[in-house]
N, C-alpha and C positions, 0 to 999 in steps of 0.2 A: 563755624567749620565746614557744614555743608554747602553754604554757600560760595567760599572760597573753591571748593572742590569742583563747584559747578563753571564757576568762571575760569577754571583750569583747563577743562574737560572743553570746555566752552573755544579758546583759545585757539588747544590743539587741532579741533576739527577744526576753524577756520585757517588755520596753518596748512595742515593735508588736505584742503580744499583747493587753496589756493599752487601747490604742488601739483596735487588732478589738473588743476586748470590750465600748467603750461602742458601738461599732457593730453592725447587723443587714446581715449581709453575705449580697448578693443576689447571686446568679448565672445569666448568661446563656449559650447556645452557638449560635453561629451558624455553617455550612459554606456554602461559595460552591461552586457547582458551573456546568458551560459546558451546559448546556440548550439544547434545541429551542423555541421561545416563537412566539407569533403574537398580536403589539399591534397589528400595523396591515395584518391580510388579506393578509398571507404567513410561511411559518414557515423562522425565522434562528437562528442560534446567537446566547442572550443572556448574561447572567452572576448566575444568581441566587444568591438566600440563603437557606436553608434550604427552596429549591423556590420559592420567590414571585421578585416582582418588584410593588413595594416589597418590601425583608424584613423581616419581623416588627417590632412595634413594642416596645422594648426597656423595660420598668417599671422602676422606682426611687423610692427615697421620700427626699427631701433629709434629708442627715445620713447615711444608711446607705453600702454601702461597694461600689462594682463589681466583679464576677470576671465577665470575659467569658472566655469562648474562641471564638478564630477559628481554623476551621480549612480550608484551602486543599487542595482538590479538583478544581481548575484546573493546566492543563498550563501557566501564564504564573504568574509572583510577584505577589500582591496585596499588598494595605493598607488598614485602616479608620483614617479620623482623627472622632474623636467632633468634630463641627461645633460651636462654643458652648459647648463645656467648658472649666470652668475645671480644670486638671488639672496633674498632673508632665509637664514637658517630655518625658520619656521615651516616655512614653503618648499621646501628641499624634496619631500615625501618621503623621507622612509622612516616608515611605522613604528611607534614604540621609541624610536632613538630623537628622531626631528618633529616630526607631523604624527597627530591622530593617524590611526587608522581608520578609513572610510565603512562603519558597519552596513550588515545587506539593508536596501533599504533608504539609506541617508545619501543625501548631498553633500558632497565637501565642496570647499569656494576656496580657491587657491588665486593673490593676487601680488603683483610684484610690477616694480618698474623693469625693463628691459634696457639695459645699459651697452647691449654689445648688437653682433648681427652676423647672419651666416646661418650655415644650418647644423640643426640638430637634431634630438625628438625624445620624448616621453612612451616611458614607461612604469610598469608594476613595478613596486616593491615587495612584495607580498609574495614568502614561497618563492612555487615558479611557476608563479600566473603568467609571465612572457612568456616561457615555454609555448603555452596555451592559447596568446594571442592576443595580448593586452600589451600594444606598444604602438607608436603612429611616428611619423614627423614633423619639425618645428622648425620654421622658417621665418628668420628676420630679417628683413629686408633692410641693407643700408640707407642711411640719411642721403649717403652721396655716393655711388653707383661709380666703382671704380674700373669695373671688368667691361668689356664690351663683346656681348653676346644678345640673338633677338630671341629666343624663347630659352625655354627652360623646360626641364620634367624633375620628378624628385622619383627616386626609387629606392626602395627598403627592401634588402638581401635579409633572409630568415632562412630556418630550418625547420623540418613540420616535423611531428611524430604522431601516431595514432593511437601511440600508447599514453595511459595515464604520465605526469610527467611524476610524480612521488613517485608509482611503481617503476621507472625506469631508476630514480637514484636507488630504489633501494631492492635492484638487481646489481645496479655498481656496487650496493653494498659489500654484497655476498662472494665476488671476486670470481667473476666470471670471464671468460675470452667468448663467449657467443656474437656480441654485436661485432666482433673484430671479424670471426667467423660470417657471419651474413652477410657484411659487405664486402669481405673478400680481401678484406688487408692481416688476417692471420699467419703468424708463420709457423705452419706444421713441421714437426722435424725432419721429415722426409723431405721436403721442400730446402730445409739450411743445410742438410746433408749435400743433396744435391749440388748446390752451389759453394762445397767446402769451406761453409761459414761453423762446423761444426764447434769449435775455437772460439768462434765470437759469440755463440752460445751457450757454451760453459763458462765464459767470462760473465755473460749478464746473468744466468741462475746462480755465481758464484756472488754476485753482487743482490741475489734476492728480487729480480728481475724478470720477464719474460722475454721480450722484448723491445724494442724501440719505438714505445707507443707515439702517436701523434694526435687521434682522435678518441674519444671514448664512445661513443653513442652511435647504433647504426639511425640515421635516419630515410624513409625510403620515396623523401621531396624534398629538394629546395629551395626556393620560392624567391620572385622577385615580386614586389609590390603584389605578394598573393596567391601568385600564380608561377608553375614552372615554366612556362611560356609567355610572352608579354608580344602585341605586335603594336607598336605608334606610328602610325603610318602617315602621319599629318603633317612630319618635317621636311621641308622642299630643300631643293640641292641649291647649295652655297650660302644655306644659315647655318649660323652661330649657335649652337645647343649648348647650355649650361647643365649638363647631371650633379644632383646633389644628391650624392649616394650616401647612401645609410646602413652600417651591418648592424641588425637588429636578431642577429639569431643569437640564440641560446646557449649553443657550445658549437658552432662551427666558426673556421678562420677560412676564410676565400682568397682565391687566387680570381683577379679582374684583367680581362682581355680585352681588347675593342679591333672589330673590322676596317677596312677602310681606311688606312693612315695610324699616324700619332693621336693620340690624344694627350691634353695639357691637362699638368695638374694645377688648379691655380686657388684650392682653398683646402686645407687638414685641419679636422677637428672645428671648423667654425669659421675658422681665420684665416685670413690672406696669405699664401706665401709667394715665392720667386715662381712665375710660371716655368714650369718646367715640362720636356716630352716625355710620358713615359706610360708604356701601355700595360705590361705584365705586372699587375700592382699587389700586391698582399695586405688585404683591409682585415685586419682583427677586430675580433668582436668590440663592441660598440664606437669602433674609430667612423669617421664620416670623411670621405673626400669629394672635393668639387672638380669636374672634368668639364672643358668645351673642348666637344669635337665640330668639326665644319661636315657638315653634309655633300656627301659626293655627287658629281655632274647624275651618274647614273648608279643604281643599285642602293640597299638598303645595307645599315651597318648590323653588324650582330655585336651584341657583348654578351657576355657568357663571363659566368662565374661560376668557379672550379675548386667544390670543397676542398681541403688544405691534404686531406689523405687521400684526394681523389675517389674519393666511393660515390660522388654525384657533380652535375652540373644544372644549372639551370639559364636562359638566354632571353634578353629583351632585342627583339628589333627595331629598329628608328631608322624610318624612310619607308621607299617601297621599289618594287625591281627585285632584282635578283640578290639575293643574299654576299654581302664581302663577309665572310667568312671571319671570326673571332679566334685567334691562334690558340691551340689545344695546348694546356699543361698536361704533361705527364705525371702518372701515378708516381709516388715516390716511392725508391727500393729500400722498405724496410730492411731487410737483409743485409742489403748493400751499406746499409746506415751501423746496422752491429759491426761487420766486418770492419770498417773503419771507426767506429769509436772505442772497438777492442785493441785498437793499436796505438789509441793515447793514453796518455797517464794520468786516468781520470779514476776518481773513487764515485763511483753509485750508488743507489739506493740509502741518501742522506734520511736522517728519521723525520716522520711527521711528527711524532707526539715523543716529547722525551721524558727521562726519568725524573726527574725534576723542574716543572717547568719557570718555577717562579726566577731558577735560576739561569736567567737568560747572556750567553755568552755566544753571540751573533760568530766574531770575529775567530773561533775559538772553533765554530762548526764549520764556517768559511776553509779555516787550514784541513781540516781532516778529510772532509768532501769535496767533491769537483777537479776540478784540471789542480793539480798537486806542482802549483809554482810557487817553491818558499819563496823567491825571490820580490815576486810579486807582492805577495802577502806579506813579508818584512816591510818591506817599500811601503804599505797602504798603511800597517799598523804604527809606524813610526811618523807617517803623515797625520794618524789620525790621534796619536799623539800629542803632536805639533799645534795642533789645531786646538784640542783641547786643552791645553795648557795657556794658549793663548789667550783664550776666552775665558779659563780662568782667573788670568793675572791681569784679563781687561785691554792686550793690546789689540793694536790694528793689526787685522788678516788679509792676508793677500786670495782673496775670493775672487778673482776676477775670472770670470770661467771661458775667455777666451782660449785658453793655452790650455786646457783641461779637453783632452778627446773623448767618445765614448769608451767605457773600458768596456775589451771582453775576457780578461782573463783566460783566454785558450791558447794555447798552442796552434799553430799553420794548419793543419789541418781540421781542426773543430772550425776556424775562422773560417774556411772554405765552403763547409759541409753547409752554415747557417748566415754566410755572407750575404745571400739575398734578404732579411731579415733585417735590416740595418734603416737607420732614417738619414741618410746621408744626402739623400735628393730632395728633401725637404729643407730651406733654406727662410728664414722668417722675412720679410719686407723691413722689418725695422730693427733696429740692437735693441736684446731681452738682457741683457746683463744687469746687475745691482751694482748698486756702490760698492766698491772695495773697504768702506766705511763701516758697512754693516757685519754686525758677527752671523758668523754660521755655524748652526751646528748639523753633525753630522753622526746620519744614521743608517746602519747596515741592513737590511734585510733577506736575510736567505730565503726563498721562496721553497720550500718540500712538500714532498708528497706522498701517500704510499697509497698503487695502484692496485693492491692485491684488498684493504679494508675500506679505499676509497675515502680517503681522511687527507685534507690537505691544510698545507699551515703556512707560518712565518717563524723560522727561526727555530722551526720544530714544536711550535705551540698554537696548536687552534685558537678560534677565537675567544669559545669558553673558558681556556685559561689563562688569559693575560688579561692584563690591562691595557687603559688607551695612551697612546704614543701623544704625551705632552708637545705642545707647538707654543711656541710667543711670538707674541706680537711685535712686531716692528726686527723681525730676525728672520734671517735665509736659512730654510731648512732644504739642505741638500742628502737626497736618499738616495744609496745604491741599492739596486734589484740583485743579487747575485743568485740566478737562476740553476738548482741542483737537484730539477727532473727535468724527463726525458718530455716534459708539456710544453708547448708555451705560455705564456699565461698576461692575457691584456687588462693590465692593470688601471685600476680609474679614483679616482680623486674627486670625492663630491666636493663643489661649493670652489674648486681652484682651475686654475691655470697652471701647469708648470712647465720649466724648459726642458727639453727633449736635450741631452748634450750628445753634440755630434762633430763631424768632420765642418762645422760652419763655424763653430765657435763663438763668437759674440752674437751671430745670426742663427743658433741654432734657436728649432720652433717650439712655438708655444702649444700642448695638447692637454689637454682632459683624460687620454685613455693610454696608454704606453705598450707596447707588444715588447714580451722577456724571452727572447727565442731557449730552447733549450743548453745551460750548462753556461751561459754566457750572462755578461755584467750590461746593466743600463743605468744609469745616474739622470735623475732629473734633481731640479731645485723649483723652489717658491718662497716667494716673500710672505710674510705672514700677518694679515690684513683683515681677518675675517673675526665671526665671532661663533661662540658655540660648537656643538659638538658635531663633527662629518664622518660621512662612514667611509671606508676605503677598502679598495676590495678587488678581488680577481672576477674580471666581468664574464666568465664561464659560469654560469649559473649553478651546476652541478660544483663546480669547484669551492664557489664561496657557500654554498649550503653546508659543503664538506668541512668548512671552517678556516679557509683562506679569509682574513677578513680582518678589519681592524676598526678601530676609531678612533679618527686624528681630532683632538680636543685641544680648545686655547684655556681650558682651563676657568669660564667666562659660566656664571650662574645659569640653570635650567630655565625654559621658558617655563613659569606657574602654568601652562595650557597644558603642559604636560606631565604634571603631576598624575592623573589616574593612567597615565599608559609606562609603565617601567619597561626602561633600558632589558632589563633581565628578560623578559619576552622576546626581544630580537636575538638575544646571545643564543636564549633555549632552542631557537629555529633551527641552531647549525648544530644540535647535542640532541639528536632527537634518536629513541631506540625507534630500528628495524627490525622487523618479524619475517624469517623465512623460513623454510622449510625443504626437507625430499623424502620422499615415500619412494621403497622400490618395492616391485609386486613382483615375487620369480617363482618357477619350478621347487626351489630349494628352501628360501627363504622370505620374509618382508622384515622389512626395515623403517624407520621414520627417524628420521632429526630434524629438529626444531631450532631457532637459532635467534635468538632478540639481543641487537647490540646496539649501544650509545658507543662514545668514542673511547672511553676507559674501561664501563662495565659489560660481562655479556653474559646470559645466560643459557643456559646447555640442556637439550634433552634428547637422549637417543634410545632408540628400541632395538633389540637384534631378536629376530626371533626364527628360528629354522622348523620344517615341518617334520623332522624326527626330535620334538620337544627338546631342543636347546633354547634356554634364553639369555637374554642379557640387556641390562635397561637402566639406566642412569642419568641422575639431573646433575648438576654443575653448574657455581657460583665462579665466573673470573675475571682479576682485575690486569689488565692490561697494566704491565712496570712503563713500558714502550711500548715500539713499535713490536720488535717480535717476541718479546716475552709476556708473559700473564702467569700469573697465581692463580689456582683455584681451589675449591673446596667442593664435596655434592656429598651424595649417597649412591651406592652402586647395588645394582640385586641383580644373581644371577642363579642358575642350576648348582649343584654343586655335583652332580650323577648325572654321568653323561646318559641322554637320550631318558630324563624322566622329569618330569615337574615336579615330584614328591617332596624335592631335598631342594628348597628356595634360603639362600642365603644373604642378608644384608648387612654394606659396610658400609663405614665411611673412607671419604677420600680425600688427600689432600696432595699438592703438587707442583709442579711446574708446566708450563707448555712452551714448547721453544719453536718457532721458523726461523731454521738454517741456512745457512748458508748454500747454493744448490736448492735449494727450496724445500725441504724437506718439513714433515710438519714432528716433532716429536714430543711425547708424554711421557715424561718422571712424573714417578708418585711411588707414593705407599700409604697402605691402610690402615684400621684401627686393627687389624691383627698383628700390624708391623712385616709385613710384605710388601718388599719394593715391586716395582711392574712397571718397565721399559716397553714405549709402545712408540713406532715409526711406520711412515706413510710417505706416499709420493702417487703423484698421476703426472703424465706428460703426455700429449698431444702429439700423438705418433704421425697421424695423413690428415688433412682438412676430417673436421668435424667428426673425427675416431681418438680416442682417448683411453690408453692404459693405464689400470693403477694397480697400488699393492700396499700390504702392511704388514706390519710383523711387530708381535708384540708378547713379550716375556716376561714371568712372573714368577720368582723365586720365595718360598714358606719352609725360612731357618730352622722352623719350631720355637721361636720366640716367643710366641703366645701359646700356638696350637699343639697337640701332640700326634705328633706323627706316626705313621704306620711304622710298625714293623721296625720299631726305633732307627730308621733313615738320620742320615744325617742333615737332609734336604730334600725337599718334593719340588718339582719345577711343572708350571705349565705354559705352553706354546701355544697360540692364534695365530694363524695368520691366510690370509687369502689373497686373491689377485682375479684382475679383471679388464674385461674391455668396454667400451660405451660409445656405442655409434646417436651420436643428436641426429633427430628428426627435425626439431623446433625447438623452440626457445625454452620451453615448459615439458616438451618427452625427449626422452633417451630410450632406446633398446641395450640392455646392458646382459651380459655374462661372465657370469665368474665360477671361481670353484673357492670354498672356504671350508677349512679342516674339523670344522663343529657341522656344518651344512650340508655338505658336499657340493656338487657341482651341478649347477643349472643356470635359467635364462631367463628372463621377465623385461619387464618395464618398469623405468627410471621418471620420478612425477616431478616437477619442480615446482613449488608454489612460496 
């Protein structure tokens, strides 16, 4: 038995050696460290690759064999995902799903044959480490070059925050407009009214949305190859330069513009496309584009990136002499967008969290939210029904995609608003369709999100509450993304290329990442010929961590090397508890509010104390039934005699909390003395950094448990307050208020 095993092992080893003998092995070493860096005027701890941000460009040749050693010298575990590469599942680099995490002090070896050429990249797939600097470029030279150029330059685009990325996500979870205020993209009510857009604002509020949001986070710097400004003077007049451009940002999509004439796109996501002159180009997170530019006889070319929300730019300059400036991209008009969208037959605010997540009915979700286009929805349902019947009965299917346009699902107004974000300018150099004889599985994924709680999902179901998407080998999987949010979502499928159906039909391009604009549909399809489970997610890191992810599965046995690494740990990363709070210190009162929350569960502690010896404190646990309704129970403690702490009463409370249309917070409860109470509160950003707020509470005691004084038929208690807050910084505000228990006064609010 042992002898046979040794012989088998020897034969396998010889076989592998013969394969390797036909390939050139190219070895690279990467070392990950935590080091002090300064990218935006402040020294902070970042994560470097071989001492830099971004990491080095790893160069290979098509057909060679890659061996990459990654050493982790940090004090936390890490990982590396090889973005866009077709490789064995075990080396894809998603910790706990496909690949073991790299523990502190350990080195992990990745090895795989290179079956493709083009511009790709690598990055950490652990938590939010990519935001801190763990990313770099990956270039594979083709066996035979078909493009004509003299030199090349790799440019990695990114965004940078001086904050700890997990603190950024925690801040987003608390539901705040500070980042919009900080970068100048907020829409305070005074500006809305001045533009005559109050009706549009009321329409957004009715649908529980503050405004037409574009990007979530304030960034003090955007970077090209790690700097806000780069000079590349070595390019000579007349030279053709290939620019390999990678968007390695965590949360920012860019407009790219060039000075000195029209550049030519020659490649997208690593694969060649029909060359096309295209200056103002939108690059989604995780996409790559290759351009060829011809250096002018005089002057240097400016390459400029502009954040999609207009909050910042960065530039690289190619050549020498006078600057040939790149065209500027104007800042989006968010109030104008709101006015246009309010005129459309559109229902926004689709739930990111469903009441019954196991009951997945994406067609019903699509019919109720987004653009209300009954004819299209009915036609789509009929098409799905027909396809399902044909698959069930084993009939041949008409699935030649050359006749299927990219679906928009929008009226003319919305199509015009988002017309810049299609892929019609990309045309494959080869026919990309599949055989008509192949069966097709159709999947509808509605992209859903909740900005106030910062939960992101598909079909109203975050990763932690869903099953895998099953893929059948030898079958075409066609996925329609229906974006029901105001955000763009760059969707990335690991280990695959897919067709992005556009007006080029049979020559629709192949990509690994596709941007889905707000309130629009995009259809992709791919042939199932892989093995294992693959990650599938929005590449805005904070959306992925908020739950907008799935596992695509071929339902094959898991690699035995992954047995010590449960997938549940990866899922748990998207459903962690985040804790935040606020303290008020004022001349008339002091207060404390602490919240700890994950997707469904939330713990709350509040304390209000007036210097006139009035106090109320409460601890409660609440469970979210869906986005806007949660049930709760807890304990309330308050004084029963005004201006005295001698008589303190403790009661049990239970009820429902509801986030209503027009964005009111309503608290409906009853206590163990059968006293019902209703509370309602709201805050509004009236001017930049200036917020007004109010709260009203009514409690009734009908004497069902208590004996009422003077034989009264009922007793009532009313609490109300109103005030204003002016933001000094992210964590501090001046506040002033009047409370009918504590009187009036002012002081400081501290967020933590």
